[in-house]
SESE-52142 format. One record per atom (N, C-alpha, C): residue number from 0; residue in three letters; x, y, z. Coordinates in pm, whole numbers. Layout:
! residues N
    nr   rest        X        Y        Z
   NUM    ALA        X        Y        Z
...
! end
This chain:
! residues 181
    nr   rest        X        Y        Z
     0    UNK      871     2792     -848
     0    UNK      845     2723     -722
     0    UNK      953     2616     -702
     1    UNK      999     2600     -583
     1    UNK     1102     2502     -553
     1    UNK     1046     2360     -556
     2    UNK     1134     2265     -586
     2    UNK     1093     2125     -592
     2    UNK     1024     2079     -465
     3    UNK     1077     2121     -352
     3    UNK     1022     2079     -224
     3    UNK      875     2120     -210
     4    UNK      845     2246     -249
     4    UNK      707     2294     -242
     4    UNK      617     2223     -343
     5    UNK      669     2203     -464
     5    UNK      592     2133     -568
     5    UNK      562     1991     -522
     6    UNK      664     1923     -469
     6    UNK      649     1786     -421
     6    UNK      538     1778     -315
     7    UNK      544     1867     -217
     7    UNK      445     1866     -108
     7    UNK      304     1889     -163
     8    UNK      291     1985     -252
     8    UNK      161     2017     -311
     8    UNK      105     1897     -390
     9    UNK      190     1836     -474
     9    UNK      145     1723     -556
     9    UNK      111     1600     -472
    10    UNK      189     1575     -369
    10    UNK      159     1461     -281
    10    UNK       25     1481     -211
    11    UNK       -4     1605     -170
    11    UNK     -135     1634     -108
    11    UNK     -249     1616     -207
    12    UNK     -229     1663     -330
    12    UNK     -332     1646     -433
    12    UNK     -356     1498     -460
    13    UNK     -248     1423     -474
    13    UNK     -262     1279     -503
    13    UNK     -335     1208     -390
    14    UNK     -307     1248     -268
    14    UNK     -373     1188     -153
    14    UNK     -523     1220     -152
    15    UNK     -557     1344     -188
    15    UNK     -697     1388     -183
    15    UNK     -780     1338     -301
    16    UNK     -715     1317     -415
    16    UNK     -788     1270     -533
    16    UNK     -844     1132     -506
    17    UNK     -958     1108     -563
    17    UNK    -1018      976     -549
    17    UNK     -955      886     -657
    18    UNK     -830      849     -634
    18    UNK     -753      777     -735
    18    UNK     -813      641     -770
    19    UNK     -895      586     -683
    19    UNK     -953      455     -712
    19    UNK    -1052      463     -828
    20    UNK    -1106      581     -855
    20    UNK    -1200      597     -966
    20    UNK    -1130      629    -1098
    21    UNK    -1000      649    -1095
    21    UNK     -925      675    -1218
    21    UNK     -882      541    -1275
    22    UNK     -925      514    -1396
    22    UNK     -891      387    -1462
    22    UNK     -756      401    -1530
    23    UNK     -662      318    -1491
    23    UNK     -529      320    -1552
    23    UNK     -515      195    -1638
    24    UNK     -486      215    -1765
    24    UNK     -473      103    -1858
    24    UNK     -327       59    -1867
    25    UNK     -302      -60    -1817
    25    UNK     -167     -113    -1821
    25    UNK     -129     -162    -1961
    26    UNK     -226     -166    -2052
    26    UNK     -195     -208    -2190
    26    UNK      -98     -110    -2257
    27    UNK     -104       17    -2218
    27    UNK       -9      116    -2275
    27    UNK      134       82    -2233
    28    UNK      150       41    -2108
    28    UNK      282        4    -2058
    28    UNK      329     -123    -2129
    29    UNK      239     -220    -2139
    29    UNK      273     -347    -2204
    29    UNK      317     -324    -2349
    30    UNK      250     -233    -2417
    30    UNK      286     -201    -2556
    30    UNK      430     -149    -2563
    31    UNK      467      -61    -2471
    31    UNK      604       -7    -2471
    31    UNK      706     -114    -2433
    32    UNK      669     -199    -2339
    32    UNK      759     -308    -2300
    32    UNK      782     -402    -2418
    33    UNK      676     -432    -2491
    33    UNK      688     -524    -2605
    33    UNK      768     -464    -2720
    34    UNK      777     -331    -2727
    34    UNK      859     -265    -2829
    34    UNK     1007     -283    -2801
    35    UNK     1039     -307    -2676
    35    UNK     1179     -328    -2638
    35    UNK     1225     -460    -2697
    36    UNK     1336     -457    -2769
    36    UNK     1382     -573    -2844
    36    UNK     1465     -673    -2764
    37    UNK     1476     -653    -2635
    37    UNK     1555     -745    -2553
    37    UNK     1496     -885    -2560
    38    UNK     1583     -983    -2579
    38    UNK     1535    -1122    -2581
    38    UNK     1492    -1163    -2440
    39    UNK     1572    -1124    -2344
    39    UNK     1542    -1158    -2205
    39    UNK     1506    -1029    -2133
    40    UNK     1380    -1013    -2100
    40    UNK     1336     -890    -2035
    40    UNK     1346     -903    -1884
    41    UNK     1418     -809    -1826
    41    UNK     1425     -797    -1680
    41    UNK     1359     -663    -1649
    42    UNK     1245     -669    -1584
    42    UNK     1164     -549    -1563
    42    UNK     1175     -504    -1417
    43    UNK     1223     -383    -1400
    43    UNK     1233     -323    -1267
    43    UNK     1103     -253    -1234
    44    UNK     1042     -294    -1127
    44    UNK      917     -231    -1083
    44    UNK      940     -151     -958
    45    UNK      833     -125     -887
    45    UNK      840      -56     -758
    45    UNK      724     -104     -674
    46    UNK      739      -94     -545
    46    UNK      630     -126     -454
    46    UNK      558        5     -423
    47    UNK      429       16     -460
    47    UNK      359      145     -448
    47    UNK      338      190     -303
    48    UNK      368      319     -280
    48    UNK      347      382     -151
    48    UNK      282      519     -175
    49    UNK      231      581      -73
    49    UNK      178      719      -82
    49    UNK       84      741     -201
    50    UNK       -4      648     -225
    50    UNK     -107      660     -330
    50    UNK      -49      660     -471
    51    UNK       69      600     -489
    51    UNK      124      581     -624
    51    UNK       35      481     -698
    52    UNK       47      479     -829
    52    UNK      -28      382     -908
    52    UNK       20      242     -869
    53    UNK      -76      158     -835
    53    UNK      -43       22     -791
    53    UNK      -17      -66     -913
    54    UNK      110     -103     -930
    54    UNK      148     -185    -1046
    54    UNK      172     -331    -1009
    55    UNK      144     -370     -886
    55    UNK      178     -505     -841
    55    UNK      110     -614     -924
    56    UNK      -19     -600     -948
    56    UNK      -92     -700    -1027
    56    UNK      -34     -709    -1168
    57    UNK        4     -594    -1223
    57    UNK       66     -589    -1356
    57    UNK      200     -664    -1354
    58    UNK      280     -642    -1248
    58    UNK      408     -713    -1235
    58    UNK      386     -864    -1224
    59    UNK      283     -905    -1150
    59    UNK      252    -1048    -1138
    59    UNK      221    -1106    -1276
    60    UNK      142    -1032    -1355
    60    UNK      107    -1079    -1489
    60    UNK      231    -1089    -1578
    61    UNK      320     -990    -1568
    61    UNK      444     -995    -1647
    61    UNK      527    -1116    -1607
    62    UNK      534    -1142    -1478
    62    UNK      610    -1258    -1431
    62    UNK      548    -1388    -1481
    63    UNK      416    -1395    -1476
    63    UNK      346    -1516    -1522
    63    UNK      365    -1541    -1671
    64    UNK      402    -1435    -1746
    64    UNK      429    -1450    -1889
    64    UNK      576    -1477    -1918
    65    UNK      655    -1503    -1812
    65    UNK      793    -1542    -1830
    65    UNK      898    -1433    -1816
    66    UNK      856    -1312    -1781
    66    UNK      953    -1204    -1760
    66    UNK     1011    -1214    -1620
    67    UNK     1134    -1168    -1606
    67    UNK     1194    -1159    -1473
    67    UNK     1157    -1023    -1414
    68    UNK     1121    -1022    -1287
    68    UNK     1081     -899    -1220
    68    UNK     1183     -870    -1109
    69    UNK     1213     -744    -1093
    69    UNK     1301     -703     -983
    69    UNK     1247     -575     -922
    70    UNK     1287     -553     -798
    70    UNK     1246     -433     -725
    70    UNK     1371     -366     -669
    71    UNK     1364     -234     -647
    71    UNK     1480     -165     -591
    71    UNK     1500     -192     -443
    72    UNK     1625     -186     -405
    72    UNK     1663     -197     -265
    72    UNK     1765      -88     -239
    73    UNK     1741       -5     -139
    73    UNK     1829      110     -117
    73    UNK     1956       69      -43
    74    UNK     2061      151      -66
    74    UNK     2190      131       -1
    74    UNK     2231      264       62
    75    UNK     2351      266      114
    75    UNK     2404      391      170
    75    UNK     2427      493       60
    76    UNK     2444      617       98
    76    UNK     2473      728        6
    76    UNK     2363      750      -98
    77    UNK     2239      727      -60
    77    UNK     2124      748     -149
    77    UNK     2139      675     -282
    78    UNK     2188      554     -277
    78    UNK     2199      471     -396
    78    UNK     2107      351     -381
    79    UNK     2085      282     -492
    79    UNK     2001      163     -488
    79    UNK     2049       66     -594
    80    UNK     2008      -57     -577
    80    UNK     2027     -163     -677
    80    UNK     1895     -236     -691
    81    UNK     1884     -314     -797
    81    UNK     1764     -395     -817
    81    UNK     1797     -541     -792
    82    UNK     1702     -609     -727
    82    UNK     1718     -751     -695
    82    UNK     1597     -827     -749
    83    UNK     1625     -948     -801
    83    UNK     1516    -1032     -850
    83    UNK     1412    -1050     -742
    84    UNK     1287    -1052     -785
    84    UNK     1176    -1070     -693
    84    UNK     1063    -1142     -764
    85    UNK     1000    -1232     -694
    85    UNK      883    -1303     -744
    85    UNK      768    -1276     -650
    86    UNK      648    -1286     -702
    86    UNK      530    -1264     -619
    86    UNK      523    -1362     -502
    87    UNK      595    -1471     -511
    87    UNK      597    -1570     -403
    87    UNK      695    -1532     -293
    88    UNK      785    -1438     -321
    88    UNK      888    -1400     -226
    88    UNK      836    -1299     -125
    89    UNK      882    -1314       -3
    89    UNK      846    -1215       99
    89    UNK      934    -1091       80
    90    UNK      890     -981      136
    90    UNK      963     -855      127
    90    UNK     1002     -811      268
    91    UNK     1102     -724      276
    91    UNK     1143     -668      404
    91    UNK     1127     -517      397
    92    UNK     1105     -452      510
    92    UNK     1088     -306      511
    92    UNK     1223     -238      523
    93    UNK     1244     -135      438
    93    UNK     1368      -58      449
    93    UNK     1350       52      555
    94    UNK     1449      139      568
    94    UNK     1445      241      674
    94    UNK     1333      342      656
    95    UNK     1273      349      536
    95    UNK     1160      439      512
    95    UNK     1026      367      525
    96    UNK     1031      237      555
    96    UNK      909      159      566
    96    UNK      858      109      432
    97    UNK      942      113      330
    97    UNK      903       68      196
    97    UNK      946      -78      179
    98    UNK      853     -164      138
    98    UNK      890     -304      116
    98    UNK      991     -317        1
    99    UNK     1092     -400       23
    99    UNK     1191     -427      -81
    99    UNK     1233     -572      -72
   100    UNK     1289     -626     -183
   100    UNK     1326     -768     -184
   100    UNK     1450     -794      -98
   101    UNK     1466     -919      -62
   101    UNK     1588     -960        6
   101    UNK     1702     -951      -95
   102    UNK     1818     -914      -49
   102    UNK     1933     -893     -138
   102    UNK     1999    -1027     -171
   103    UNK     1933    -1102     -261
   103    UNK     1982    -1234     -298
   103    UNK     2052    -1229     -433
   104    UNK     1979    -1188     -538
   104    UNK     2039    -1185     -671
   104    UNK     2023    -1047     -733
   105    UNK     2134     -973     -737
   105    UNK     2133     -839     -797
   105    UNK     2128     -853     -949
   106    UNK     2045     -770    -1012
   106    UNK     2032     -770    -1158
   106    UNK     2028     -626    -1208
   107    UNK     2049     -611    -1337
   107    UNK     2035     -480    -1402
   107    UNK     1915     -490    -1495
   108    UNK     1806     -424    -1460
   108    UNK     1688     -432    -1547
   108    UNK     1714     -361    -1680
   109    UNK     1648     -409    -1785
   109    UNK     1657     -336    -1912
   109    UNK     1534     -248    -1933
   110    UNK     1435     -264    -1847
   110    UNK     1316     -178    -1847
   110    UNK     1288     -144    -1700
   111    UNK     1272      -15    -1671
   111    UNK     1242       25    -1534
   111    UNK     1113      107    -1532
   112    UNK     1018       64    -1451
   112    UNK      895      138    -1428
   112    UNK      919      228    -1307
   113    UNK      905      358    -1328
   113    UNK      948      456    -1228
   113    UNK      827      529    -1169
   114    UNK      814      530    -1036
   114    UNK      706      608     -975
   114    UNK      738      757     -985
   115    UNK      633      836     -995
   115    UNK      649      980    -1016
   115    UNK      564     1057     -917
   116    UNK      620     1167     -865
   116    UNK      542     1262     -786
   116    UNK      491     1371     -879
   117    UNK      576     1421     -969
   117    UNK      539     1522    -1066
   117    UNK      625     1507    -1191
   118    UNK      577     1561    -1303
   118    UNK      651     1551    -1428
   118    UNK      613     1664    -1522
   119    UNK      696     1684    -1625
   119    UNK      664     1783    -1727
   119    UNK      673     1721    -1866
   120    UNK      638     1801    -1969
   120    UNK      633     1749    -2106
   120    UNK      771     1714    -2162
   121    UNK      877     1762    -2095
   121    UNK     1013     1731    -2140
   121    UNK     1064     1600    -2079
   122    UNK      978     1530    -2006
   122    UNK     1005     1399    -1947
   122    UNK     1097     1403    -1824
   123    UNK     1102     1520    -1760
   123    UNK     1170     1529    -1631
   123    UNK     1069     1498    -1523
   124    UNK     1116     1439    -1414
   124    UNK     1026     1400    -1306
   124    UNK     1071     1459    -1174
   125    UNK      976     1465    -1084
   125    UNK     1005     1495     -945
   125    UNK      971     1368     -869
   126    UNK     1067     1324     -787
   126    UNK     1045     1208     -701
   126    UNK     1032     1256     -558
   127    UNK     1080     1176     -467
   127    UNK     1070     1210     -326
   127    UNK     1189     1292     -276
   128    UNK     1287     1317     -361
   128    UNK     1396     1407     -325
   128    UNK     1527     1342     -284
   129    UNK     1533     1209     -284
   129    UNK     1656     1142     -244
   129    UNK     1756     1121     -357
   130    UNK     1710     1132     -481
   130    UNK     1799     1115     -596
   130    UNK     1835      970     -627
   131    UNK     1766      874     -568
   131    UNK     1799      733     -588
   131    UNK     1792      693     -736
   132    UNK     1681      725     -801
   132    UNK     1665      687     -942
   132    UNK     1765      761    -1030
   133    UNK     1784      891    -1008
   133    UNK     1880      967    -1089
   133    UNK     2019      908    -1079
   134    UNK     2062      870     -960
   134    UNK     2194      808     -943
   134    UNK     2201      674    -1017
   135    UNK     2094      597    -1007
   135    UNK     2091      467    -1075
   135    UNK     2097      486    -1227
   136    UNK     2018      580    -1278
   136    UNK     2019      606    -1423
   136    UNK     2157      652    -1470
   137    UNK     2222      735    -1392
   137    UNK     2355      784    -1428
   137    UNK     2454      669    -1439
   138    UNK     2443      576    -1346
   138    UNK     2534      462    -1344
   138    UNK     2526      379    -1472
   139    UNK     2407      375    -1533
   139    UNK     2387      292    -1652
   139    UNK     2352      376    -1775
   140    UNK     2392      501    -1776
   140    UNK     2355      591    -1886
   140    UNK     2413      548    -2021
   141    UNK     2520      471    -2022
   141    UNK     2579      427    -2148
   141    UNK     2526      292    -2196
   142    UNK     2440      231    -2118
   142    UNK     2382      102    -2155
   142    UNK     2279      124    -2267
   143    UNK     2297       54    -2377
   143    UNK     2208       72    -2493
   143    UNK     2065       31    -2463
   144    UNK     2048      -83    -2402
   144    UNK     1918     -143    -2384
   144    UNK     1865     -111    -2245
   145    UNK     1819       13    -2226
   145    UNK     1780       59    -2093
   145    UNK     1664      157    -2108
   146    UNK     1542      110    -2088
   146    UNK     1422      190    -2108
   146    UNK     1364      233    -1974
   147    UNK     1346      365    -1958
   147    UNK     1295      422    -1834
   147    UNK     1153      474    -1858
   148    UNK     1054      407    -1798
   148    UNK      913      442    -1817
   148    UNK      856      496    -1687
   149    UNK      816      622    -1687
   149    UNK      752      682    -1570
   149    UNK      604      650    -1568
   150    UNK      551      625    -1449
   150    UNK      410      591    -1432
   150    UNK      347      697    -1341
   151    UNK      243      765    -1392
   151    UNK      182      875    -1315
   151    UNK       36      895    -1355
   152    UNK      -33      971    -1274
   152    UNK     -166     1020    -1310
   152    UNK     -148     1150    -1388
   153    UNK     -241     1181    -1477
   153    UNK     -230     1302    -1559
   153    UNK     -231     1429    -1474
   154    UNK     -298     1428    -1360
   154    UNK     -303     1549    -1277
   154    UNK     -168     1580    -1211
   155    UNK      -70     1490    -1225
   155    UNK       62     1514    -1168
   155    UNK      152     1594    -1263
   156    UNK      102     1625    -1382
   156    UNK      180     1701    -1479
   156    UNK      186     1847    -1436
   157    UNK      307     1904    -1446
   157    UNK      328     2045    -1414
   157    UNK      389     2113    -1537
   158    UNK      387     2246    -1539
   158    UNK      439     2318    -1656
   158    UNK      588     2295    -1677
   159    UNK      665     2309    -1571
   159    UNK      810     2293    -1585
   159    UNK      867     2239    -1455
   160    UNK      942     2131    -1467
   160    UNK     1009     2073    -1351
   160    UNK     1140     2147    -1328
   161    UNK     1160     2199    -1208
   161    UNK     1290     2259    -1179
   161    UNK     1397     2149    -1182
   162    UNK     1501     2167    -1262
   162    UNK     1601     2062    -1274
   162    UNK     1740     2115    -1238
   163    UNK     1827     2022    -1206
   163    UNK     1968     2056    -1185
   163    UNK     2052     1957    -1264
   164    UNK     2182     1966    -1254
   164    UNK     2271     1883    -1337
   164    UNK     2262     1734    -1304
   165    UNK     2203     1698    -1192
   165    UNK     2193     1558    -1154
   165    UNK     2064     1491    -1203
   166    UNK     1965     1571    -1242
   166    UNK     1836     1516    -1284
   166    UNK     1845     1450    -1421
   167    UNK     1785     1332    -1432
   167    UNK     1786     1255    -1557
   167    UNK     1646     1245    -1613
   168    UNK     1637     1259    -1745
   168    UNK     1508     1246    -1813
   168    UNK     1465     1101    -1820
   169    UNK     1336     1081    -1827
   169    UNK     1281      949    -1855
   169    UNK     1269      935    -2007
   170    UNK     1250      814    -2055
   170    UNK     1231      792    -2199
   170    UNK     1084      809    -2236
   171    UNK      997      768    -2146
   171    UNK      852      769    -2170
   171    UNK      784      796    -2036
   172    UNK      673      868    -2040
   172    UNK      586      880    -1922
   172    UNK      447      839    -1965
   173    UNK      388      749    -1889
   173    UNK      254      698    -1921
   173    UNK      158      737    -1809
   174    UNK       47      800    -1850
   174    UNK      -61      832    -1757
   174    UNK     -186      759    -1802
   175    UNK     -295      777    -1728
   175    UNK     -420      715    -1769
   175    UNK     -475      776    -1899
   176    UNK     -424      895    -1938
   176    UNK     -472      963    -2057
   176    UNK     -374      962    -2173
   177    UNK     -243      968    -2145
   177    UNK     -143      992    -2250
   177    UNK      -22      905    -2237
   178    UNK       52      899    -2349
   178    UNK      187      844    -2351
   178    UNK      275      956    -2401
   179    UNK      365     1003    -2317
   179    UNK      457     1111    -2355
   179    UNK      592     1052    -2392
   180    UNK      645     1095    -2507
   180    UNK      776     1047    -2552
   180    UNK      861     1166    -2590
! end
């Protein structure tokens, strides 16, 4: 099945599922973040859309514990950068209607929490099809201290993600049931 069809099917399932009754434990994510040996943690999050797992409260808690938080901001040519963001900061809507931070201080996160539409056991993901995250990961593929954590519901797992030479694996995928490494 083509990525486009898989994406459409999974987005419909996620919309129909009563996701509010699925308990997601952020302690699994915190455990992986704490394993990262960076002295100064800069955590890249995302603003949840289309029934993605809402990580905002978790990001607020990380910020309150002294971590720096950043969110992606898209650019031309399907690229993006991350900019520092605090829960006190206002957000602006990008061309897709997704809230993103004002482009004040660009940073390179050492931990990125990645939204997922679909994924497989080999840690490949399906996103929305723009390639933003894959391009960003490629840009920093030689960076030693760079942890990519996918966040998804277990029902988003598929047998095999169709991949091409541009697709990048995640390091970890965390669902409400499992931690895949």
